C-alpha positions as CSV (number, residue, x, y, z in Angstrom):
1,X,-6.2,-140.1,-48.3
2,X,-5.6,-141.2,-44.7
3,X,-3.8,-138.0,-43.9
4,X,-6.8,-136.0,-45.0
5,X,-9.1,-138.1,-42.8
6,X,-6.8,-137.5,-39.8
7,X,-6.6,-133.8,-40.3
8,X,-10.4,-133.6,-40.7
9,X,-10.8,-135.6,-37.5
10,X,-8.4,-133.3,-35.6
11,X,-10.1,-130.2,-36.9
12,X,-13.5,-131.5,-35.8
13,X,-12.2,-132.1,-32.3
14,X,-10.7,-128.6,-32.2
15,X,-13.7,-126.7,-33.5
16,X,-16.5,-126.3,-30.9
17,X,-19.9,-124.8,-30.9
18,X,-20.4,-121.9,-28.5
19,X,-22.2,-124.1,-26.0
20,X,-19.5,-126.8,-26.0
21,X,-16.7,-124.1,-26.0
22,X,-18.2,-122.3,-23.0
23,X,-18.9,-125.5,-21.1
24,X,-15.4,-126.9,-21.7
25,X,-13.7,-123.6,-20.8
26,X,-15.6,-123.3,-17.5
27,X,-14.8,-126.9,-16.6
28,X,-11.1,-126.5,-17.4
29,X,-9.2,-125.1,-14.4
30,X,-6.5,-122.6,-15.4
31,X,-7.5,-122.3,-19.0
32,X,-7.0,-119.1,-21.0
33,X,-9.3,-117.4,-23.4
34,X,-7.4,-115.9,-26.4
35,X,-8.7,-113.4,-28.8
36,X,-6.6,-113.5,-32.0
37,X,-8.2,-110.4,-33.6
38,X,-6.6,-107.0,-34.0
39,X,-6.3,-104.5,-31.2
40,X,-9.0,-102.3,-32.8
41,X,-11.4,-105.3,-33.0
42,X,-10.6,-106.2,-29.4
43,X,-11.4,-102.7,-28.2
44,X,-14.8,-102.7,-29.9
45,X,-15.8,-105.7,-27.8
46,X,-14.2,-108.9,-26.5
47,X,-15.1,-111.8,-24.3
48,X,-14.3,-111.0,-20.6
49,X,-11.0,-112.2,-19.3
50,X,-9.6,-112.8,-22.8
51,X,-6.0,-112.1,-23.7
52,X,-5.3,-110.4,-27.0
53,X,-2.8,-112.2,-29.3
54,X,-3.1,-110.6,-32.8
55,X,-2.5,-113.2,-35.4
56,X,-2.1,-110.5,-38.0
57,X,1.2,-109.5,-36.2
58,X,3.1,-112.7,-36.9
59,X,6.4,-111.9,-35.1
60,X,4.6,-110.7,-31.9
61,X,2.1,-113.6,-32.2
62,X,4.9,-116.2,-32.3
63,X,7.0,-114.5,-29.6
64,X,4.0,-114.3,-27.2
65,X,3.0,-117.9,-28.1
66,X,6.5,-119.1,-27.1
67,X,5.8,-117.9,-23.5
68,X,2.6,-119.9,-23.2
69,X,2.5,-123.0,-20.9
70,X,2.3,-126.0,-23.3
71,X,0.4,-128.0,-20.6
72,X,-2.4,-125.4,-20.3
73,X,-5.6,-125.4,-22.3
74,X,-6.5,-122.5,-24.6
75,X,-9.8,-121.3,-26.0
76,X,-9.4,-119.2,-29.1
77,X,-11.8,-117.0,-31.0
78,X,-11.8,-114.3,-33.6
79,X,-14.5,-112.5,-35.7
80,X,-15.9,-115.5,-37.6
81,X,-13.8,-118.5,-36.5
82,X,-11.4,-118.6,-39.5
83,X,-8.4,-116.8,-37.9
84,X,-8.8,-118.7,-34.6
85,X,-8.9,-122.0,-36.5
86,X,-5.6,-121.0,-38.2
87,X,-4.2,-119.9,-34.8
88,X,-5.1,-123.3,-33.3
89,X,-3.1,-125.0,-36.0
90,X,-0.1,-122.8,-35.1
91,X,-0.5,-123.5,-31.4
92,X,-0.4,-127.2,-32.3
93,X,2.7,-126.7,-34.4
94,X,4.3,-125.1,-31.3
95,X,3.5,-128.0,-29.1
96,X,0.3,-126.8,-27.5
97,X,-2.2,-129.6,-28.2
98,X,-5.0,-128.4,-25.9
99,X,-6.6,-125.6,-27.9
100,X,-10.1,-125.1,-29.1
101,X,-11.7,-122.9,-31.7
102,X,-15.0,-121.1,-31.3
103,X,-17.1,-121.9,-34.3
104,X,-18.7,-118.8,-35.7
105,X,-16.4,-116.5,-33.7
106,X,-17.6,-113.4,-32.0
107,X,-20.2,-112.8,-34.7
108,X,-22.2,-115.7,-33.3
109,X,-21.4,-115.0,-29.7
110,X,-24.5,-114.9,-27.5
111,X,-22.8,-113.8,-24.3
112,X,-21.7,-110.4,-23.0
113,X,-18.8,-108.4,-24.5
114,X,-16.5,-106.1,-22.7
115,X,-15.8,-102.8,-24.5
116,X,-12.7,-100.7,-23.9
């Protein structure tokens, strides 16, 4: 039962509302915004200055993840928040503890989107 409570607590700290996600990202020097959707989704509209890291391409995802600076802070998003929550867990498994998930994903995003 204690393990479930710890996992729930960690997930709550990782999942941020849009307001908190934006605020924390702006306040964190050198942070990176990561879009874990597919290339087609990314092209249809993404948050400016985000880097694509498609979680549905596992080998590429892990290989790119291995190049990330473990001391950096990462702000992840996807379409609804589910894939980015999963990606945050993978980041943590690879030693990147400073990562945050955008609750509601791009579906709930109130800011501008860049289209390719």
